[in-house]
Each structure stands twice: as structure tokens, then as C-alpha cells.
PDB file of N, CA, C and O in Angstrom:
ATOM      1  N   UNK A   1      82.713  46.570  14.682  1.00  0.00           N
ATOM      2  CA  UNK A   1      81.846  47.592  14.152  1.00  0.00           C
ATOM      3  C   UNK A   1      82.419  48.053  12.812  1.00  0.00           C
ATOM      4  O   UNK A   1      83.621  48.286  12.683  1.00  0.00           O
ATOM      5  N   UNK A   2      81.535  48.180  11.819  1.00  0.00           N
ATOM      6  CA  UNK A   2      82.020  48.685  10.536  1.00  0.00           C
ATOM      7  C   UNK A   2      81.383  50.038  10.240  1.00  0.00           C
ATOM      8  O   UNK A   2      80.322  50.382  10.762  1.00  0.00           O
ATOM      9  N   UNK A   3      82.048  50.767   9.411  1.00  0.00           N
ATOM     10  CA  UNK A   3      81.598  52.113   9.055  1.00  0.00           C
ATOM     11  C   UNK A   3      81.048  52.100   7.636  1.00  0.00           C
ATOM     12  O   UNK A   3      81.608  51.460   6.746  1.00  0.00           O
ATOM     13  N   UNK A   4      79.956  52.807   7.437  1.00  0.00           N
ATOM     14  CA  UNK A   4      79.370  52.947   6.104  1.00  0.00           C
ATOM     15  C   UNK A   4      79.291  54.433   5.778  1.00  0.00           C
ATOM     16  O   UNK A   4      78.764  55.221   6.562  1.00  0.00           O
ATOM     17  N   UNK A   5      79.812  54.803   4.632  1.00  0.00           N
ATOM     18  CA  UNK A   5      79.739  56.186   4.174  1.00  0.00           C
ATOM     19  C   UNK A   5      78.448  56.369   3.381  1.00  0.00           C
ATOM     20  O   UNK A   5      78.180  55.605   2.454  1.00  0.00           O
ATOM     21  N   UNK A   6      77.647  57.373   3.736  1.00  0.00           N
ATOM     22  CA  UNK A   6      76.423  57.686   2.998  1.00  0.00           C
ATOM     23  C   UNK A   6      76.565  59.053   2.338  1.00  0.00           C
ATOM     24  O   UNK A   6      77.047  60.006   2.950  1.00  0.00           O
ATOM     25  N   UNK A   7      76.141  59.130   1.089  1.00  0.00           N
ATOM     26  CA  UNK A   7      76.128  60.387   0.352  1.00  0.00           C
ATOM     27  C   UNK A   7      74.756  60.584  -0.271  1.00  0.00           C
ATOM     28  O   UNK A   7      74.095  59.621  -0.661  1.00  0.00           O
ATOM     29  N   UNK A   8      74.339  61.824  -0.361  1.00  0.00           N
ATOM     30  CA  UNK A   8      73.104  62.150  -1.064  1.00  0.00           C
ATOM     31  C   UNK A   8      73.407  62.393  -2.530  1.00  0.00           C
ATOM     32  O   UNK A   8      74.308  63.161  -2.865  1.00  0.00           O
ATOM     33  N   UNK A   9      72.656  61.740  -3.403  1.00  0.00           N
ATOM     34  CA  UNK A   9      72.835  61.975  -4.833  1.00  0.00           C
ATOM     35  C   UNK A   9      72.248  63.333  -5.212  1.00  0.00           C
ATOM     36  O   UNK A   9      71.207  63.737  -4.695  1.00  0.00           O
ATOM     37  N   UNK A  10      72.914  64.016  -6.100  1.00  0.00           N
ATOM     38  CA  UNK A  10      72.469  65.329  -6.557  1.00  0.00           C
ATOM     39  C   UNK A  10      71.256  65.161  -7.467  1.00  0.00           C
ATOM     40  O   UNK A  10      71.239  64.295  -8.342  1.00  0.00           O
ATOM     41  N   UNK A  11      70.253  65.991  -7.252  1.00  0.00           N
ATOM     42  CA  UNK A  11      69.034  65.936  -8.055  1.00  0.00           C
ATOM     43  C   UNK A  11      69.010  66.990  -9.146  1.00  0.00           C
ATOM     44  O   UNK A  11      69.932  67.799  -9.250  1.00  0.00           O
ATOM     45  N   UNK A  12      67.957  66.988  -9.961  1.00  0.00           N
ATOM     46  CA  UNK A  12      67.881  67.891 -11.115  1.00  0.00           C
ATOM     47  C   UNK A  12      67.707  69.366 -10.771  1.00  0.00           C
ATOM     48  O   UNK A  12      67.848  70.217 -11.650  1.00  0.00           O
ATOM     49  N   UNK A  13      67.404  69.690  -9.516  1.00  0.00           N
ATOM     50  CA  UNK A  13      67.238  71.101  -9.142  1.00  0.00           C
ATOM     51  C   UNK A  13      68.468  71.655  -8.430  1.00  0.00           C
ATOM     52  O   UNK A  13      68.401  72.723  -7.821  1.00  0.00           O
ATOM     53  N   UNK A  14      69.590  70.940  -8.499  1.00  0.00           N
ATOM     54  CA  UNK A  14      70.837  71.378  -7.856  1.00  0.00           C
ATOM     55  C   UNK A  14      71.215  72.783  -8.317  1.00  0.00           C
ATOM     56  O   UNK A  14      71.150  73.095  -9.506  1.00  0.00           O
ATOM     57  N   UNK A  15      71.607  73.622  -7.368  1.00  0.00           N
ATOM     58  CA  UNK A  15      72.108  74.957  -7.706  1.00  0.00           C
ATOM     59  C   UNK A  15      73.032  75.432  -6.595  1.00  0.00           C
ATOM     60  O   UNK A  15      73.234  74.733  -5.602  1.00  0.00           O
ATOM     61  N   UNK A  16      73.585  76.609  -6.766  1.00  0.00           N
ATOM     62  CA  UNK A  16      74.528  77.154  -5.790  1.00  0.00           C
ATOM     63  C   UNK A  16      73.894  78.200  -4.876  1.00  0.00           C
ATOM     64  O   UNK A  16      74.616  78.990  -4.267  1.00  0.00           O
ATOM     65  N   UNK A  17      72.574  78.226  -4.764  1.00  0.00           N
ATOM     66  CA  UNK A  17      71.927  79.311  -4.016  1.00  0.00           C
ATOM     67  C   UNK A  17      72.183  79.269  -2.515  1.00  0.00           C
ATOM     68  O   UNK A  17      72.057  80.301  -1.855  1.00  0.00           O
ATOM     69  N   UNK A  18      72.533  78.127  -1.956  1.00  0.00           N
ATOM     70  CA  UNK A  18      72.728  78.030  -0.511  1.00  0.00           C
ATOM     71  C   UNK A  18      74.183  78.026  -0.097  1.00  0.00           C
ATOM     72  O   UNK A  18      74.540  77.373   0.884  1.00  0.00           O
ATOM     73  N   UNK A  19      75.014  78.723  -0.805  1.00  0.00           N
ATOM     74  CA  UNK A  19      76.444  78.709  -0.506  1.00  0.00           C
ATOM     75  C   UNK A  19      76.747  79.347   0.838  1.00  0.00           C
ATOM     76  O   UNK A  19      76.085  80.295   1.261  1.00  0.00           O
ATOM     77  N   UNK A  20      77.747  78.816   1.488  1.00  0.00           N
ATOM     78  CA  UNK A  20      78.126  79.280   2.826  1.00  0.00           C
ATOM     79  C   UNK A  20      78.935  80.565   2.775  1.00  0.00           C
ATOM     80  O   UNK A  20      79.861  80.703   1.975  1.00  0.00           O
ATOM     81  N   UNK A  21      78.577  81.492   3.631  1.00  0.00           N
ATOM     82  CA  UNK A  21      79.330  82.743   3.767  1.00  0.00           C
ATOM     83  C   UNK A  21      80.709  82.429   4.345  1.00  0.00           C
ATOM     84  O   UNK A  21      80.821  81.714   5.340  1.00  0.00           O
ATOM     85  N   UNK A  22      81.741  82.957   3.728  1.00  0.00           N
ATOM     86  CA  UNK A  22      83.097  82.762   4.226  1.00  0.00           C
ATOM     87  C   UNK A  22      83.766  81.489   3.739  1.00  0.00           C
ATOM     88  O   UNK A  22      84.927  81.249   4.067  1.00  0.00           O
ATOM     89  N   UNK A  23      83.076  80.673   2.972  1.00  0.00           N
ATOM     90  CA  UNK A  23      83.637  79.429   2.456  1.00  0.00           C
ATOM     91  C   UNK A  23      84.315  79.724   1.120  1.00  0.00           C
ATOM     92  O   UNK A  23      83.665  80.186   0.182  1.00  0.00           O
ATOM     93  N   UNK A  24      85.620  79.459   1.032  1.00  0.00           N
ATOM     94  CA  UNK A  24      86.377  79.797  -0.180  1.00  0.00           C
ATOM     95  C   UNK A  24      85.848  79.090  -1.424  1.00  0.00           C
ATOM     96  O   UNK A  24      85.756  79.702  -2.488  1.00  0.00           O
ATOM     97  N   UNK A  25      85.496  77.804  -1.303  1.00  0.00           N
ATOM     98  CA  UNK A  25      84.956  77.077  -2.455  1.00  0.00           C
ATOM     99  C   UNK A  25      83.626  77.686  -2.886  1.00  0.00           C
ATOM    100  O   UNK A  25      83.335  77.775  -4.079  1.00  0.00           O
ATOM    101  N   UNK A  26      82.823  78.104  -1.913  1.00  0.00           N
ATOM    102  CA  UNK A  26      81.546  78.739  -2.232  1.00  0.00           C
ATOM    103  C   UNK A  26      81.758  80.054  -2.967  1.00  0.00           C
ATOM    104  O   UNK A  26      81.071  80.341  -3.947  1.00  0.00           O
ATOM    105  N   UNK A  27      82.700  80.841  -2.500  1.00  0.00           N
ATOM    106  CA  UNK A  27      82.986  82.120  -3.154  1.00  0.00           C
ATOM    107  C   UNK A  27      83.442  81.908  -4.593  1.00  0.00           C
ATOM    108  O   UNK A  27      83.060  82.658  -5.491  1.00  0.00           O
ATOM    109  N   UNK A  28      84.258  80.885  -4.804  1.00  0.00           N
ATOM    110  CA  UNK A  28      84.776  80.602  -6.142  1.00  0.00           C
ATOM    111  C   UNK A  28      83.638  80.260  -7.115  1.00  0.00           C
ATOM    112  O   UNK A  28      83.693  80.632  -8.287  1.00  0.00           O
ATOM    113  N   UNK A  29      82.612  79.555  -6.632  1.00  0.00           N
ATOM    114  CA  UNK A  29      81.513  79.110  -7.486  1.00  0.00           C
ATOM    115  C   UNK A  29      80.307  80.037  -7.474  1.00  0.00           C
ATOM    116  O   UNK A  29      79.287  79.730  -8.091  1.00  0.00           O
ATOM    117  N   UNK A  30      80.408  81.160  -6.785  1.00  0.00           N
ATOM    118  CA  UNK A  30      79.256  82.034  -6.554  1.00  0.00           C
ATOM    119  C   UNK A  30      78.469  82.361  -7.818  1.00  0.00           C
ATOM    120  O   UNK A  30      77.246  82.222  -7.829  1.00  0.00           O
ATOM    121  N   UNK A  31      79.133  82.784  -8.867  1.00  0.00           N
ATOM    122  CA  UNK A  31      78.414  83.204 -10.075  1.00  0.00           C
ATOM    123  C   UNK A  31      78.423  82.136 -11.168  1.00  0.00           C
ATOM    124  O   UNK A  31      78.004  82.398 -12.296  1.00  0.00           O
ATOM    125  N   UNK A  32      78.890  80.955 -10.843  1.00  0.00           N
ATOM    126  CA  UNK A  32      78.951  79.879 -11.831  1.00  0.00           C
ATOM    127  C   UNK A  32      77.585  79.225 -12.023  1.00  0.00           C
ATOM    128  O   UNK A  32      76.830  79.068 -11.063  1.00  0.00           O
ATOM    129  N   UNK A  33      77.266  78.847 -13.256  1.00  0.00           N
ATOM    130  CA  UNK A  33      76.027  78.086 -13.452  1.00  0.00           C
ATOM    131  C   UNK A  33      76.213  76.675 -12.903  1.00  0.00           C
ATOM    132  O   UNK A  33      77.294  76.097 -13.020  1.00  0.00           O
ATOM    133  N   UNK A  34      75.179  76.133 -12.315  1.00  0.00           N
ATOM    134  CA  UNK A  34      75.283  74.775 -11.790  1.00  0.00           C
ATOM    135  C   UNK A  34      75.053  73.773 -12.913  1.00  0.00           C
ATOM    136  O   UNK A  34      74.442  74.100 -13.930  1.00  0.00           O
ATOM    137  N   UNK A  35      75.536  72.570 -12.727  1.00  0.00           N
ATOM    138  CA  UNK A  35      75.355  71.502 -13.699  1.00  0.00           C
ATOM    139  C   UNK A  35      74.970  70.244 -12.927  1.00  0.00           C
ATOM    140  O   UNK A  35      75.843  69.476 -12.524  1.00  0.00           O
ATOM    141  N   UNK A  36      73.666  70.024 -12.716  1.00  0.00           N
ATOM    142  CA  UNK A  36      73.227  68.893 -11.901  1.00  0.00           C
ATOM    143  C   UNK A  36      73.729  67.538 -12.391  1.00  0.00           C
ATOM    144  O   UNK A  36      74.088  66.684 -11.581  1.00  0.00           O
ATOM    145  N   UNK A  37      73.759  67.334 -13.693  1.00  0.00           N
ATOM    146  CA  UNK A  37      74.213  66.038 -14.218  1.00  0.00           C
ATOM    147  C   UNK A  37      75.672  65.793 -13.859  1.00  0.00           C
ATOM    148  O   UNK A  37      76.018  64.716 -13.374  1.00  0.00           O
ATOM    149  N   UNK A  38      76.533  66.788 -14.093  1.00  0.00           N
ATOM    150  CA  UNK A  38      77.947  66.625 -13.748  1.00  0.00           C
ATOM    151  C   UNK A  38      78.144  66.445 -12.249  1.00  0.00           C
ATOM    152  O   UNK A  38      78.999  65.667 -11.824  1.00  0.00           O
ATOM    153  N   UNK A  39      77.358  67.159 -11.443  1.00  0.00           N
ATOM    154  CA  UNK A  39      77.461  67.024  -9.992  1.00  0.00           C
ATOM    155  C   UNK A  39      77.081  65.613  -9.556  1.00  0.00           C
ATOM    156  O   UNK A  39      77.739  65.033  -8.692  1.00  0.00           O
ATOM    157  N   UNK A  40      76.023  65.058 -10.146  1.00  0.00           N
ATOM    158  CA  UNK A  40      75.611  63.692  -9.811  1.00  0.00           C
ATOM    159  C   UNK A  40      76.681  62.686 -10.227  1.00  0.00           C
ATOM    160  O   UNK A  40      76.993  61.761  -9.478  1.00  0.00           O
ATOM    161  N   UNK A  41      77.241  62.866 -11.417  1.00  0.00           N
ATOM    162  CA  UNK A  41      78.294  61.959 -11.887  1.00  0.00           C
ATOM    163  C   UNK A  41      79.536  62.040 -11.007  1.00  0.00           C
ATOM    164  O   UNK A  41      80.197  61.029 -10.774  1.00  0.00           O
ATOM    165  N   UNK A  42      79.857  63.234 -10.520  1.00  0.00           N
ATOM    166  CA  UNK A  42      80.994  63.399  -9.615  1.00  0.00           C
ATOM    167  C   UNK A  42      80.743  62.635  -8.313  1.00  0.00           C
ATOM    168  O   UNK A  42      81.651  61.997  -7.781  1.00  0.00           O
ATOM    169  N   UNK A  43      79.513  62.699  -7.803  1.00  0.00           N
ATOM    170  CA  UNK A  43      79.173  61.964  -6.588  1.00  0.00           C
ATOM    171  C   UNK A  43      79.265  60.461  -6.778  1.00  0.00           C
ATOM    172  O   UNK A  43      79.723  59.743  -5.889  1.00  0.00           O
ATOM    173  N   UNK A  44      78.828  59.985  -7.939  1.00  0.00           N
ATOM    174  CA  UNK A  44      78.910  58.551  -8.231  1.00  0.00           C
ATOM    175  C   UNK A  44      80.362  58.114  -8.358  1.00  0.00           C
ATOM    176  O   UNK A  44      80.728  57.036  -7.890  1.00  0.00           O
ATOM    177  N   UNK A  45      81.186  58.935  -8.982  1.00  0.00           N
ATOM    178  CA  UNK A  45      82.620  58.623  -9.115  1.00  0.00           C
ATOM    179  C   UNK A  45      83.273  58.517  -7.738  1.00  0.00           C
ATOM    180  O   UNK A  45      84.089  57.626  -7.504  1.00  0.00           O
ATOM    181  N   UNK A  46      82.915  59.422  -6.830  1.00  0.00           N
ATOM    182  CA  UNK A  46      83.451  59.366  -5.464  1.00  0.00           C
ATOM    183  C   UNK A  46      83.064  58.049  -4.806  1.00  0.00           C
ATOM    184  O   UNK A  46      83.890  57.397  -4.168  1.00  0.00           O
ATOM    185  N   UNK A  47      81.798  57.661  -4.967  1.00  0.00           N
ATOM    186  CA  UNK A  47      81.325  56.413  -4.376  1.00  0.00           C
ATOM    187  C   UNK A  47      82.076  55.216  -4.956  1.00  0.00           C
ATOM    188  O   UNK A  47      82.467  54.310  -4.220  1.00  0.00           O
ATOM    189  N   UNK A  48      82.277  55.212  -6.261  1.00  0.00           N
ATOM    190  CA  UNK A  48      83.017  54.120  -6.901  1.00  0.00           C
ATOM    191  C   UNK A  48      84.444  54.035  -6.368  1.00  0.00           C
ATOM    192  O   UNK A  48      84.977  52.942  -6.173  1.00  0.00           O
ATOM    193  N   UNK A  49      85.050  55.180  -6.136  1.00  0.00           N
ATOM    194  CA  UNK A  49      86.412  55.210  -5.598  1.00  0.00           C
ATOM    195  C   UNK A  49      86.455  54.598  -4.202  1.00  0.00           C
ATOM    196  O   UNK A  49      87.347  53.807  -3.895  1.00  0.00           O
ATOM    197  N   UNK A  50      85.495  54.962  -3.360  1.00  0.00           N
ATOM    198  CA  UNK A  50      85.452  54.402  -2.008  1.00  0.00           C
ATOM    199  C   UNK A  50      85.218  52.898  -2.036  1.00  0.00           C
ATOM    200  O   UNK A  50      85.847  52.155  -1.282  1.00  0.00           O
ATOM    201  N   UNK A  51      84.315  52.448  -2.904  1.00  0.00           N
ATOM    202  CA  UNK A  51      84.036  51.015  -3.019  1.00  0.00           C
ATOM    203  C   UNK A  51      85.280  50.276  -3.499  1.00  0.00           C
ATOM    204  O   UNK A  51      85.588  49.193  -3.001  1.00  0.00           O
ATOM    205  N   UNK A  52      85.999  50.853  -4.466  1.00  0.00           N
ATOM    206  CA  UNK A  52      87.230  50.243  -4.976  1.00  0.00           C
ATOM    207  C   UNK A  52      88.290  50.123  -3.889  1.00  0.00           C
ATOM    208  O   UNK A  52      89.152  49.246  -3.953  1.00  0.00           O
ATOM    209  N   UNK A  53      88.229  51.003  -2.891  1.00  0.00           N
ATOM    210  CA  UNK A  53      89.166  50.955  -1.767  1.00  0.00           C
ATOM    211  C   UNK A  53      88.705  49.975  -0.688  1.00  0.00           C
ATOM    212  O   UNK A  53      89.362  49.838   0.345  1.00  0.00           O
ATOM    213  N   UNK A  54      87.584  49.297  -0.920  1.00  0.00           N
ATOM    214  CA  UNK A  54      87.087  48.320   0.031  1.00  0.00           C
ATOM    215  C   UNK A  54      86.167  48.889   1.100  1.00  0.00           C
ATOM    216  O   UNK A  54      85.833  48.194   2.060  1.00  0.00           O
ATOM    217  N   UNK A  55      85.757  50.129   0.950  1.00  0.00           N
ATOM    218  CA  UNK A  55      84.865  50.749   1.930  1.00  0.00           C
ATOM    219  C   UNK A  55      83.409  50.520   1.537  1.00  0.00           C
ATOM    220  O   UNK A  55      83.098  50.261   0.375  1.00  0.00           O
ATOM    221  N   UNK A  56      82.532  50.618   2.516  1.00  0.00           N
ATOM    222  CA  UNK A  56      81.097  50.456   2.263  1.00  0.00           C
ATOM    223  C   UNK A  56      80.488  51.813   1.953  1.00  0.00           C
ATOM    224  O   UNK A  56      80.805  52.815   2.594  1.00  0.00           O
ATOM    225  N   UNK A  57      79.609  51.827   0.962  1.00  0.00           N
ATOM    226  CA  UNK A  57      79.020  53.080   0.486  1.00  0.00           C
ATOM    227  C   UNK A  57      77.514  52.931   0.372  1.00  0.00           C
ATOM    228  O   UNK A  57      77.021  51.943  -0.173  1.00  0.00           O
ATOM    229  N   UNK A  58      76.783  53.910   0.884  1.00  0.00           N
ATOM    230  CA  UNK A  58      75.332  53.963   0.741  1.00  0.00           C
ATOM    231  C   UNK A  58      74.927  55.268   0.093  1.00  0.00           C
ATOM    232  O   UNK A  58      75.712  56.214   0.032  1.00  0.00           O
ATOM    233  N   UNK A  59      73.687  55.315  -0.393  1.00  0.00           N
ATOM    234  CA  UNK A  59      73.183  56.506  -1.079  1.00  0.00           C
ATOM    235  C   UNK A  59      71.846  56.941  -0.512  1.00  0.00           C
ATOM    236  O   UNK A  59      71.032  56.116  -0.095  1.00  0.00           O
ATOM    237  N   UNK A  60      71.635  58.230  -0.502  1.00  0.00           N
ATOM    238  CA  UNK A  60      70.315  58.800  -0.275  1.00  0.00           C
ATOM    239  C   UNK A  60      69.870  59.369  -1.612  1.00  0.00           C
ATOM    240  O   UNK A  60      70.621  60.099  -2.259  1.00  0.00           O
ATOM    241  N   UNK A  61      68.661  59.041  -2.026  1.00  0.00           N
ATOM    242  CA  UNK A  61      68.148  59.558  -3.295  1.00  0.00           C
ATOM    243  C   UNK A  61      67.824  61.041  -3.164  1.00  0.00           C
ATOM    244  O   UNK A  61      67.589  61.526  -2.057  1.00  0.00           O
ATOM    245  N   UNK A  62      67.810  61.763  -4.277  1.00  0.00           N
ATOM    246  CA  UNK A  62      67.480  63.197  -4.214  1.00  0.00           C
ATOM    247  C   UNK A  62      66.078  63.412  -3.644  1.00  0.00           C
ATOM    248  O   UNK A  62      65.177  62.599  -3.850  1.00  0.00           O
ATOM    249  N   UNK A  63      65.919  64.505  -2.934  1.00  0.00           N
ATOM    250  CA  UNK A  63      64.613  64.872  -2.395  1.00  0.00           C
ATOM    251  C   UNK A  63      63.722  65.391  -3.507  1.00  0.00           C
ATOM    252  O   UNK A  63      64.195  65.977  -4.482  1.00  0.00           O
ATOM    253  N   UNK A  64      62.425  65.167  -3.346  1.00  0.00           N
ATOM    254  CA  UNK A  64      61.460  65.747  -4.270  1.00  0.00           C
ATOM    255  C   UNK A  64      61.423  67.250  -4.015  1.00  0.00           C
ATOM    256  O   UNK A  64      61.194  67.689  -2.887  1.00  0.00           O
ATOM    257  N   UNK A  65      61.648  68.033  -5.059  1.00  0.00           N
ATOM    258  CA  UNK A  65      61.629  69.487  -4.912  1.00  0.00           C
ATOM    259  C   UNK A  65      60.860  70.109  -6.054  1.00  0.00           C
ATOM    260  O   UNK A  65      61.136  69.770  -7.205  1.00  0.00           O
ATOM    261  N   UNK A  66      59.947  70.966  -5.821  1.00  0.00           N
ATOM    262  CA  UNK A  66      59.459  71.345  -4.501  1.00  0.00           C
ATOM    263  C   UNK A  66      58.687  70.184  -3.881  1.00  0.00           C
ATOM    264  O   UNK A  66      58.147  69.343  -4.600  1.00  0.00           O
ATOM    265  N   UNK A  67      58.634  70.135  -2.565  1.00  0.00           N
ATOM    266  CA  UNK A  67      57.963  69.049  -1.854  1.00  0.00           C
ATOM    267  C   UNK A  67      56.463  69.337  -1.831  1.00  0.00           C
ATOM    268  O   UNK A  67      55.962  70.035  -0.949  1.00  0.00           O
ATOM    269  N   UNK A  68      55.762  68.785  -2.814  1.00  0.00           N
ATOM    270  CA  UNK A  68      54.343  69.088  -3.032  1.00  0.00           C
ATOM    271  C   UNK A  68      53.471  68.746  -1.824  1.00  0.00           C
ATOM    272  O   UNK A  68      52.650  69.576  -1.435  1.00  0.00           O
ATOM    273  N   UNK A  69      53.606  67.556  -1.204  1.00  0.00           N
ATOM    274  CA  UNK A  69      52.756  67.267  -0.041  1.00  0.00           C
ATOM    275  C   UNK A  69      52.926  68.294   1.081  1.00  0.00           C
ATOM    276  O   UNK A  69      51.958  68.644   1.756  1.00  0.00           O
ATOM    277  N   UNK A  70      54.141  68.768   1.277  1.00  0.00           N
ATOM    278  CA  UNK A  70      54.372  69.782   2.305  1.00  0.00           C
ATOM    279  C   UNK A  70      53.678  71.091   1.984  1.00  0.00           C
ATOM    280  O   UNK A  70      53.086  71.723   2.859  1.00  0.00           O
ATOM    281  N   UNK A  71      53.754  71.496   0.718  1.00  0.00           N
ATOM    282  CA  UNK A  71      53.075  72.727   0.309  1.00  0.00           C
ATOM    283  C   UNK A  71      51.562  72.582   0.427  1.00  0.00           C
ATOM    284  O   UNK A  71      50.874  73.505   0.863  1.00  0.00           O
ATOM    285  N   UNK A  72      51.048  71.412   0.035  1.00  0.00           N
ATOM    286  CA  UNK A  72      49.603  71.180   0.136  1.00  0.00           C
ATOM    287  C   UNK A  72      49.142  71.218   1.585  1.00  0.00           C
ATOM    288  O   UNK A  72      48.078  71.754   1.892  1.00  0.00           O
ATOM    289  N   UNK A  73      49.952  70.645   2.478  1.00  0.00           N
ATOM    290  CA  UNK A  73      49.567  70.625   3.892  1.00  0.00           C
ATOM    291  C   UNK A  73      49.502  72.036   4.474  1.00  0.00           C
ATOM    292  O   UNK A  73      48.816  72.269   5.469  1.00  0.00           O
ATOM    293  N   UNK A  74      50.202  72.957   3.867  1.00  0.00           N
ATOM    294  CA  UNK A  74      50.174  74.343   4.322  1.00  0.00           C
ATOM    295  C   UNK A  74      49.101  75.160   3.597  1.00  0.00           C
ATOM    296  O   UNK A  74      49.007  76.375   3.771  1.00  0.00           O
ATOM    297  N   UNK A  75      48.300  74.476   2.788  1.00  0.00           N
ATOM    298  CA  UNK A  75      47.214  75.113   2.038  1.00  0.00           C
ATOM    299  C   UNK A  75      47.723  76.254   1.160  1.00  0.00           C
ATOM    300  O   UNK A  75      47.152  77.344   1.149  1.00  0.00           O
ATOM    301  N   UNK A  76      48.788  75.995   0.434  1.00  0.00           N
ATOM    302  CA  UNK A  76      49.391  77.015  -0.423  1.00  0.00           C
ATOM    303  C   UNK A  76      49.073  76.758  -1.892  1.00  0.00           C
ATOM    304  O   UNK A  76      49.940  76.912  -2.752  1.00  0.00           O
ATOM    305  N   UNK A  77      47.829  76.365  -2.183  1.00  0.00           N
ATOM    306  CA  UNK A  77      47.444  76.002  -3.543  1.00  0.00           C
ATOM    307  C   UNK A  77      47.698  77.135  -4.540  1.00  0.00           C
ATOM    308  O   UNK A  77      48.259  76.900  -5.610  1.00  0.00           O
ATOM    309  N   UNK A  78      47.294  78.346  -4.204  1.00  0.00           N
ATOM    310  CA  UNK A  78      47.479  79.479  -5.119  1.00  0.00           C
ATOM    311  C   UNK A  78      48.966  79.749  -5.354  1.00  0.00           C
ATOM    312  O   UNK A  78      49.381  80.004  -6.485  1.00  0.00           O
ATOM    313  N   UNK A  79      49.760  79.693  -4.296  1.00  0.00           N
ATOM    314  CA  UNK A  79      51.200  79.900  -4.424  1.00  0.00           C
ATOM    315  C   UNK A  79      51.816  78.818  -5.300  1.00  0.00           C
ATOM    316  O   UNK A  79      52.670  79.108  -6.138  1.00  0.00           O
ATOM    317  N   UNK A  80      51.388  77.571  -5.111  1.00  0.00           N
ATOM    318  CA  UNK A  80      51.906  76.470  -5.920  1.00  0.00           C
ATOM    319  C   UNK A  80      51.569  76.670  -7.392  1.00  0.00           C
ATOM    320  O   UNK A  80      52.412  76.441  -8.259  1.00  0.00           O
ATOM    321  N   UNK A  81      50.341  77.096  -7.678  1.00  0.00           N
ATOM    322  CA  UNK A  81      49.946  77.311  -9.070  1.00  0.00           C
ATOM    323  C   UNK A  81      50.798  78.404  -9.717  1.00  0.00           C
ATOM    324  O   UNK A  81      51.215  78.263 -10.867  1.00  0.00           O
ATOM    325  N   UNK A  82      51.056  79.477  -8.995  1.00  0.00           N
ATOM    326  CA  UNK A  82      51.914  80.550  -9.526  1.00  0.00           C
ATOM    327  C   UNK A  82      53.331  80.041  -9.728  1.00  0.00           C
ATOM    328  O   UNK A  82      53.964  80.341 -10.740  1.00  0.00           O
ATOM    329  N   UNK A  83      53.829  79.270  -8.766  1.00  0.00           N
ATOM    330  CA  UNK A  83      55.191  78.747  -8.849  1.00  0.00           C
ATOM    331  C   UNK A  83      55.346  77.870 -10.086  1.00  0.00           C
ATOM    332  O   UNK A  83      56.288  78.042 -10.860  1.00  0.00           O
ATOM    333  N   UNK A  84      54.420  76.928 -10.269  1.00  0.00           N
ATOM    334  CA  UNK A  84      54.531  76.030 -11.410  1.00  0.00           C
ATOM    335  C   UNK A  84      54.339  76.755 -12.732  1.00  0.00           C
ATOM    336  O   UNK A  84      54.927  76.373 -13.743  1.00  0.00           O
ATOM    337  N   UNK A  85      53.530  77.785 -12.729  1.00  0.00           N
ATOM    338  CA  UNK A  85      53.366  78.578 -13.948  1.00  0.00           C
ATOM    339  C   UNK A  85      54.677  79.291 -14.291  1.00  0.00           C
ATOM    340  O   UNK A  85      55.079  79.326 -15.454  1.00  0.00           O
ATOM    341  N   UNK A  86      55.338  79.854 -13.287  1.00  0.00           N
ATOM    342  CA  UNK A  86      56.588  80.589 -13.508  1.00  0.00           C
ATOM    343  C   UNK A  86      57.760  79.658 -13.759  1.00  0.00           C
ATOM    344  O   UNK A  86      58.681  80.010 -14.497  1.00  0.00           O
ATOM    345  N   UNK A  87      57.741  78.475 -13.158  1.00  0.00           N
ATOM    346  CA  UNK A  87      58.877  77.548 -13.231  1.00  0.00           C
ATOM    347  C   UNK A  87      58.435  76.226 -13.847  1.00  0.00           C
ATOM    348  O   UNK A  87      58.661  75.164 -13.267  1.00  0.00           O
ATOM    349  N   UNK A  88      57.817  76.286 -15.001  1.00  0.00           N
ATOM    350  CA  UNK A  88      57.246  75.087 -15.607  1.00  0.00           C
ATOM    351  C   UNK A  88      58.295  74.029 -15.907  1.00  0.00           C
ATOM    352  O   UNK A  88      57.949  72.860 -16.082  1.00  0.00           O
ATOM    353  N   UNK A  89      59.558  74.401 -15.972  1.00  0.00           N
ATOM    354  CA  UNK A  89      60.615  73.423 -16.235  1.00  0.00           C
ATOM    355  C   UNK A  89      60.676  72.361 -15.140  1.00  0.00           C
ATOM    356  O   UNK A  89      61.033  71.217 -15.420  1.00  0.00           O
ATOM    357  N   UNK A  90      60.337  72.711 -13.911  1.00  0.00           N
ATOM    358  CA  UNK A  90      60.397  71.769 -12.794  1.00  0.00           C
ATOM    359  C   UNK A  90      59.459  70.588 -13.040  1.00  0.00           C
ATOM    360  O   UNK A  90      59.775  69.467 -12.640  1.00  0.00           O
ATOM    361  N   UNK A  91      58.329  70.808 -13.680  1.00  0.00           N
ATOM    362  CA  UNK A  91      57.354  69.740 -13.899  1.00  0.00           C
ATOM    363  C   UNK A  91      57.933  68.594 -14.715  1.00  0.00           C
ATOM    364  O   UNK A  91      57.474  67.460 -14.579  1.00  0.00           O
ATOM    365  N   UNK A  92      58.905  68.846 -15.540  1.00  0.00           N
ATOM    366  CA  UNK A  92      59.491  67.772 -16.343  1.00  0.00           C
ATOM    367  C   UNK A  92      60.238  66.765 -15.477  1.00  0.00           C
ATOM    368  O   UNK A  92      60.377  65.604 -15.862  1.00  0.00           O
ATOM    369  N   UNK A  93      60.714  67.185 -14.333  1.00  0.00           N
ATOM    370  CA  UNK A  93      61.512  66.304 -13.491  1.00  0.00           C
ATOM    371  C   UNK A  93      60.670  65.467 -12.542  1.00  0.00           C
ATOM    372  O   UNK A  93      61.104  64.388 -12.140  1.00  0.00           O
ATOM    373  N   UNK A  94      59.500  65.922 -12.178  1.00  0.00           N
ATOM    374  CA  UNK A  94      58.711  65.213 -11.165  1.00  0.00           C
ATOM    375  C   UNK A  94      57.353  64.867 -11.698  1.00  0.00           C
ATOM    376  O   UNK A  94      56.546  64.267 -10.988  1.00  0.00           O
TER     377      UNK A  94
END
């Protein structure tokens, strides 16, 4: 039996909003601005290191955020329109 390490690649909407209570690393980064590009590159570097050590590495692509089909299924058209109006930067990524 062989083991494969899987990591999720960081997407363009990466932020620190879901930090864990009581986690020292989370507390340290609490007020820091996030940098999705650097976070993604750090994840790729980790994967390259594991591969160089002879380990198997897999990736999960970033999730679509916001998940439009999910919002549509909940009939949240008006909410979606307000969201995209307020956060028009998200449209550039998806």
C-alpha cells in the first residue's frame, strides 16, 4: 500500500477570516493582510519538496467562491446581485 499526500491549492479569495480560536499561528496572523499568490506558491513549494523526497503528491484545485450554482439553487438572486455589486473584484477571478 502506498500513501499519497493531497493538498488544496490556495485560491484568489484566500483570507484569514476563519482562523481558529486558541491557535497560536492564527492569533499571530489575525490582523495581517492575506496574500493569496504567496500562499499558493508556498503550497506548491511544499509539494515540490515532498516530490523531491520521493513521496507522492496530489492536488485539489481551489473551490469556486462564491459558489454560484449553490446560491442560485437557494433562489438568492437579489442577494447575489447585491453581493456582486459590493464585491465586484470577485468577478475578475471567475
